[in-house]
PLY file of the C-alpha trace (Angstrom):
ply
format ascii 1.0
element vertex 315
property float x
property float y
property float z
element edge 314
property int vertex1
property int vertex2
end_header
-31.82 14.02 238.93
-30.10 11.86 236.47
-27.74 14.29 234.80
-27.74 13.48 231.26
-27.86 15.33 227.90
-29.22 13.97 224.71
-28.02 10.43 223.63
-25.62 12.03 221.24
-23.73 13.70 224.10
-21.84 12.29 227.12
-24.04 11.80 230.10
-23.56 11.51 233.74
-25.76 9.93 236.34
-25.32 11.51 239.84
-23.96 9.12 242.62
-24.44 6.14 240.32
-22.20 3.64 242.04
-22.93 4.66 245.68
-26.69 4.60 244.95
-26.73 1.15 243.43
-24.31 -0.26 245.92
-26.70 1.02 248.80
-29.73 -0.30 247.14
-28.94 -3.95 246.24
-29.19 -6.41 249.17
-30.44 -9.47 247.15
-29.17 -9.89 243.65
-32.38 -11.97 242.84
-34.56 -9.44 244.27
-37.19 -7.00 242.91
-36.26 -3.36 242.69
-37.98 -0.07 241.74
-36.28 2.99 240.04
-38.96 5.52 240.78
-37.28 8.17 238.66
-36.08 6.40 235.70
-34.91 9.53 233.72
-32.76 8.13 230.92
-31.89 4.97 232.81
-28.49 5.55 234.34
-29.25 3.94 237.53
-31.47 1.24 235.89
-28.85 0.16 233.64
-26.38 -0.48 236.40
-28.98 -2.17 238.56
-29.73 -4.55 235.65
-25.84 -5.14 235.16
-25.47 -6.18 238.84
-28.76 -8.27 239.52
-29.09 -11.88 238.54
-31.27 -13.36 235.91
-33.97 -13.98 238.66
-33.88 -10.44 239.65
-36.28 -7.83 238.21
-36.66 -3.99 238.08
-39.62 -1.66 237.59
-38.85 1.94 236.20
-41.36 4.80 236.70
-41.31 8.17 235.15
-43.75 10.90 234.17
-41.86 12.15 231.28
-42.95 10.66 227.95
-39.43 11.06 226.55
-37.99 9.12 229.53
-40.69 6.39 228.84
-39.39 6.12 225.24
-35.90 5.44 226.56
-37.47 2.93 229.06
-39.41 1.04 226.26
-36.16 0.58 224.44
-34.53 -0.83 227.38
-37.56 -3.05 228.10
-37.21 -4.38 224.55
-33.59 -5.26 225.31
-34.01 -6.87 228.86
-36.98 -9.03 229.84
-36.12 -8.48 233.56
-37.06 -4.77 233.16
-40.50 -3.10 232.95
-41.33 0.62 232.65
-44.51 2.46 233.60
-45.52 6.07 233.02
-46.93 7.88 235.99
-45.77 9.66 239.22
-43.68 7.64 241.51
-46.33 8.21 244.29
-48.65 5.93 242.33
-46.36 3.01 242.92
-48.76 1.40 245.36
-51.41 1.05 242.54
-48.79 -0.22 240.24
-47.69 -2.87 242.69
-51.27 -4.00 243.38
-51.76 -4.40 239.58
-48.66 -6.56 239.50
-49.52 -8.46 242.60
-46.21 -7.64 244.41
-47.29 -5.36 247.11
-45.01 -5.47 250.20
-42.42 -7.57 248.28
-40.05 -4.85 247.01
-36.34 -5.42 247.88
-35.33 -1.87 247.24
-36.58 1.58 245.92
-34.52 4.30 244.54
-35.71 7.87 244.15
-33.46 10.33 242.34
-35.30 13.57 242.88
-35.70 16.80 241.02
-35.49 17.83 237.34
-33.15 15.86 234.93
-30.49 17.35 232.66
-32.41 16.38 229.55
-35.28 18.40 230.87
-32.92 21.32 231.78
-31.03 21.27 228.57
-33.96 21.12 226.29
-35.27 24.67 226.05
-38.60 23.66 224.73
-39.43 22.03 228.15
-39.39 25.41 229.78
-37.31 24.56 232.81
-34.28 26.81 231.87
-33.82 30.39 232.75
-30.71 30.60 230.44
-32.33 29.39 227.26
-35.53 30.80 225.64
-38.52 28.46 225.39
-42.12 28.12 226.16
-42.84 28.67 229.74
-44.10 25.11 230.53
-42.12 23.30 233.35
-44.34 20.22 233.38
-42.46 16.91 233.77
-45.47 15.41 231.85
-46.30 18.08 229.28
-49.73 16.23 228.56
-50.89 16.67 232.23
-51.81 19.44 234.45
-51.32 23.36 234.09
-48.26 24.78 232.64
-46.19 27.45 234.45
-47.37 30.12 231.97
-51.12 29.21 232.46
-50.63 29.39 236.46
-48.84 32.66 236.22
-51.50 34.10 234.16
-54.24 33.34 236.69
-52.77 33.01 240.10
-53.32 35.58 242.70
-50.25 37.86 243.71
-50.24 36.43 247.18
-50.36 32.73 245.97
-47.34 33.48 243.64
-45.44 35.11 246.50
-46.18 32.19 248.85
-44.93 29.56 246.31
-41.74 31.52 245.65
-41.13 31.96 249.35
-42.09 28.39 250.52
-40.48 26.44 247.64
-37.59 28.78 246.54
-36.88 30.20 250.06
-36.45 33.56 248.25
-36.76 36.63 250.68
-37.78 38.92 247.85
-40.78 36.70 246.92
-43.33 39.57 247.37
-41.38 41.88 245.18
-41.07 39.18 242.51
-44.77 38.32 242.72
-45.71 42.01 242.43
-43.50 42.47 239.30
-44.97 39.38 237.61
-48.43 40.49 238.21
-47.63 44.10 236.97
-45.99 42.69 233.81
-48.75 40.31 232.98
-51.14 43.16 232.80
-49.06 44.56 230.01
-48.48 41.28 228.12
-48.88 37.56 228.78
-45.72 36.06 230.33
-45.18 32.87 228.00
-41.47 32.59 227.57
-38.63 31.44 229.95
-36.34 34.30 229.24
-39.21 36.74 229.63
-39.92 35.43 233.18
-36.27 35.33 234.01
-35.85 39.03 233.11
-38.81 40.03 235.25
-37.37 38.13 238.22
-33.95 39.46 237.53
-35.16 43.05 237.56
-37.20 42.55 240.60
-34.36 40.91 242.67
-32.30 43.65 244.32
-29.52 41.36 245.75
-28.07 38.80 243.55
-26.26 35.79 245.19
-22.75 35.17 244.13
-22.43 32.53 241.33
-26.21 32.07 241.23
-28.57 33.46 238.58
-31.17 35.76 240.18
-34.04 33.74 238.75
-32.73 30.38 240.13
-34.88 30.23 243.30
-38.12 31.48 241.59
-37.80 29.07 238.80
-37.15 26.20 241.19
-40.20 27.17 243.27
-42.57 27.43 240.38
-41.34 24.03 239.01
-41.85 22.40 242.40
-45.45 23.79 242.56
-46.47 23.00 239.08
-45.24 19.31 239.48
-46.35 19.05 243.04
-43.05 17.61 243.74
-43.01 17.87 247.58
-46.54 16.56 247.92
-45.55 13.50 245.78
-42.40 12.96 247.70
-44.22 13.01 251.18
-46.81 10.58 249.56
-44.29 8.25 248.07
-42.18 7.94 251.29
-45.22 6.40 253.15
-46.06 4.20 250.27
-42.47 3.05 249.92
-42.53 1.92 253.45
-45.50 -0.24 252.88
-44.05 -1.62 249.52
-40.69 -2.73 250.95
-40.34 -6.36 252.32
-38.43 -6.78 255.63
-34.83 -6.10 254.97
-35.67 -3.96 251.93
-33.99 -0.54 251.37
-35.05 2.98 250.55
-32.47 5.19 248.83
-33.13 8.72 248.00
-31.04 11.38 246.35
-32.13 15.05 246.94
-31.00 18.09 245.32
-32.22 20.87 247.61
-32.74 21.47 251.13
-36.56 21.23 251.20
-36.45 17.77 249.62
-33.61 16.59 251.95
-35.38 17.89 255.04
-38.51 15.87 254.17
-36.54 12.74 253.66
-34.36 13.23 256.87
-37.39 13.87 259.04
-39.28 10.97 257.62
-36.46 8.49 258.18
-35.91 9.93 261.74
-39.60 9.64 262.67
-39.92 6.05 261.34
-36.74 4.93 263.03
-37.91 6.15 266.47
-40.84 3.66 266.32
-44.11 3.85 268.29
-44.70 7.23 269.98
-44.97 6.37 273.66
-44.80 9.26 276.24
-41.17 9.97 277.19
-41.52 9.01 280.86
-42.81 5.59 280.18
-40.15 2.90 280.95
-40.36 1.25 277.50
-37.16 -0.46 276.04
-35.94 0.47 272.55
-36.76 -3.14 271.36
-40.37 -2.63 272.20
-40.77 0.54 270.10
-41.11 -1.36 266.79
-39.24 1.11 264.57
-40.54 1.00 260.89
-37.09 1.92 259.46
-33.51 1.76 260.46
-31.23 4.58 259.31
-28.25 3.05 257.30
-25.17 5.18 257.72
-24.92 8.99 257.56
-25.97 11.21 254.67
-23.70 10.71 251.75
-22.44 13.50 249.42
-20.78 13.18 246.05
-17.00 12.95 245.99
-14.80 15.89 245.13
-13.84 14.01 241.90
-17.56 13.48 240.90
-18.27 17.27 241.50
-15.28 18.29 239.51
-16.43 16.01 236.62
-20.07 16.85 236.99
-20.79 20.19 238.68
-24.54 19.53 238.68
-23.80 16.89 241.46
-22.58 19.44 244.02
-25.80 19.83 245.80
-26.83 16.07 245.86
-27.36 14.33 249.16
-28.26 10.63 249.50
-29.80 9.10 252.50
-30.46 5.32 253.03
-32.81 3.42 255.29
-33.80 -0.21 255.75
-37.02 -1.86 256.75
-36.34 -4.06 259.80
-36.23 -7.79 259.14
0 1
1 2
2 3
3 4
4 5
5 6
6 7
7 8
8 9
9 10
10 11
11 12
12 13
13 14
14 15
15 16
16 17
17 18
18 19
19 20
20 21
21 22
22 23
23 24
24 25
25 26
26 27
27 28
28 29
29 30
30 31
31 32
32 33
33 34
34 35
35 36
36 37
37 38
38 39
39 40
40 41
41 42
42 43
43 44
44 45
45 46
46 47
47 48
48 49
49 50
50 51
51 52
52 53
53 54
54 55
55 56
56 57
57 58
58 59
59 60
60 61
61 62
62 63
63 64
64 65
65 66
66 67
67 68
68 69
69 70
70 71
71 72
72 73
73 74
74 75
75 76
76 77
77 78
78 79
79 80
80 81
81 82
82 83
83 84
84 85
85 86
86 87
87 88
88 89
89 90
90 91
91 92
92 93
93 94
94 95
95 96
96 97
97 98
98 99
99 100
100 101
101 102
102 103
103 104
104 105
105 106
106 107
107 108
108 109
109 110
110 111
111 112
112 113
113 114
114 115
115 116
116 117
117 118
118 119
119 120
120 121
121 122
122 123
123 124
124 125
125 126
126 127
127 128
128 129
129 130
130 131
131 132
132 133
133 134
134 135
135 136
136 137
137 138
138 139
139 140
140 141
141 142
142 143
143 144
144 145
145 146
146 147
147 148
148 149
149 150
150 151
151 152
152 153
153 154
154 155
155 156
156 157
157 158
158 159
159 160
160 161
161 162
162 163
163 164
164 165
165 166
166 167
167 168
168 169
169 170
170 171
171 172
172 173
173 174
174 175
175 176
176 177
177 178
178 179
179 180
180 181
181 182
182 183
183 184
184 185
185 186
186 187
187 188
188 189
189 190
190 191
191 192
192 193
193 194
194 195
195 196
196 197
197 198
198 199
199 200
200 201
201 202
202 203
203 204
204 205
205 206
206 207
207 208
208 209
209 210
210 211
211 212
212 213
213 214
214 215
215 216
216 217
217 218
218 219
219 220
220 221
221 222
222 223
223 224
224 225
225 226
226 227
227 228
228 229
229 230
230 231
231 232
232 233
233 234
234 235
235 236
236 237
237 238
238 239
239 240
240 241
241 242
242 243
243 244
244 245
245 246
246 247
247 248
248 249
249 250
250 251
251 252
252 253
253 254
254 255
255 256
256 257
257 258
258 259
259 260
260 261
261 262
262 263
263 264
264 265
265 266
266 267
267 268
268 269
269 270
270 271
271 272
272 273
273 274
274 275
275 276
276 277
277 278
278 279
279 280
280 281
281 282
282 283
283 284
284 285
285 286
286 287
287 288
288 289
289 290
290 291
291 292
292 293
293 294
294 295
295 296
296 297
297 298
298 299
299 300
300 301
301 302
302 303
303 304
304 305
305 306
306 307
307 308
308 309
309 310
310 311
311 312
312 313
313 314
């Protein structure tokens, strides 16, 4: 989640230095920034790599692609592609560099420009059309989904992706309200959720979990994350690194479990006398999970929930 506002405002990229420090192992290598955003991580990677190095940026968001094209015009080592990061295998086949990537960075979640732009429909504090798509030209908007989804499906999404214990009450309220009038605005939905939520969490807007859940569902974020982790493993060269910054527990759990599973290697029965060296682990965990410093959180409160995990493909 590259936390940036519009170009006219100050912007901050979460865990900028630690992520790039962890990613770069060969300054002449080929890297992928799978969540380009407005290019905070990409610009630092380009500052640090050699003239022989190169970087591919990927993003769904057409506004991010505009920023990427501007950077591409300035630096011949950089290329940007529009699409989901879980399409990186096809992008690499197109470029003829499958299995030759030195590092892949994934900075998950929604970016600050998306949150701060009311018209994108992600915010429960600013009024805008209820969209929530990272690529507004693709797929079903949140308003369209809420207009047609079954009550049970809405409840399941809010419970699974928002971990909201009042998911059934909220879904019931949404279905009741849509029978009166279409739910097409962000503040309209936020108010429905607020009224349906009987126990507000301290320092958290009562619509936070429901908005997160609907956004994850609309953009298929966890499905894409599961897919890209497998594809990243195949894309990396031996010694290449995977760096993932997560912003909520569901994402981080997926990443943690993936790294743990791949670092265990082949799944032999426990009682077989097989040495660790023979298990052929596909990844090696690099250090412990890293969180932003107190200083970064004070400077940029949106960094507070970030967790970074790093793994390396065995040489």
